[in-house]
C-alpha positions as CSV (number, residue, x, y, z in Angstrom):
1,M,17.5,28.3,14.9
2,D,14.6,29.8,16.9
3,E,15.3,33.3,15.8
4,S,15.7,32.2,12.2
5,V,12.3,30.6,12.3
6,L,10.6,33.7,13.7
7,A,12.3,35.8,11.1
8,C,10.6,33.6,8.4
9,V,7.0,34.0,9.7
10,P,6.2,37.3,7.8
11,G,7.5,35.7,4.5
12,L,5.5,32.5,5.2
13,L,2.3,34.6,5.8
14,K,2.9,36.4,2.5
15,H,3.5,33.1,0.7
16,A,0.4,31.6,2.3
17,R,-1.7,34.6,1.1
18,G,-0.4,33.8,-2.4
19,F,-2.7,30.8,-2.4
20,Q,-5.6,33.2,-2.2
21,L,-6.4,32.3,1.4
22,D,-8.1,34.8,3.7
23,E,-6.0,36.1,6.6
24,E,-7.3,33.5,9.1
25,R,-6.6,30.5,6.8
26,A,-3.2,31.9,5.9
27,E,-2.3,32.2,9.6
28,D,-3.6,28.6,10.2
29,L,-1.5,27.4,7.3
30,V,1.6,29.0,8.8
31,A,0.8,27.6,12.3
32,S,0.4,24.2,10.7
33,T,3.7,24.6,9.0
34,L,5.5,25.5,12.2
35,T,3.9,22.6,14.0
36,W,4.9,20.2,11.3
37,A,8.5,21.6,11.3
38,I,8.7,21.1,15.1
39,D,7.3,17.6,14.9
40,H,9.8,16.7,12.1
41,V,12.8,18.7,13.0
42,D,14.9,15.6,12.6
43,Q,14.3,15.9,8.8
44,F,15.7,19.4,8.6
45,D,18.9,19.6,6.5
46,P,20.8,22.8,7.2
47,R,22.3,22.7,3.7
48,F,19.0,23.9,2.2
49,G,18.3,26.5,4.8
50,I,15.4,27.0,7.3
51,E,13.4,29.4,5.1
52,N,13.5,27.0,2.1
53,W,12.5,24.1,4.3
54,L,9.5,26.0,5.8
55,V,8.3,27.2,2.3
56,F,8.5,23.6,1.2
57,I,6.4,22.5,4.1
58,T,3.9,25.3,3.5
59,D,3.5,24.3,-0.1
60,M,3.1,20.6,0.9
61,L,0.4,21.5,3.5
62,A,-1.3,23.9,1.1
63,C,-1.6,21.2,-1.5
64,E,-3.3,19.0,1.1
65,V,-5.7,21.7,2.3
66,L,-6.5,23.1,-1.1
67,G,-6.9,19.7,-2.7
68,K,-9.7,19.0,-0.2
69,T,-11.5,22.4,-0.7
70,R,-11.1,23.1,-4.4
71,T,-12.3,21.3,-7.5
72,L,-11.1,21.8,-11.0
């Protein structure tokens, strides 16, 4: 699973940049994603795939971060 996670990092960075984050904030978001995934690995369901799970986590964390920094 370790190699699979590492293979997802470039795609996660690209996905994070899609939230219009600068490079540093995108990297922080991916780091937070990986930390969350490690802390909650017991919630991983292999039927959905590691990349899908990591993108879901990234989206969840981005909503939290962006919700605190952006107003409509």
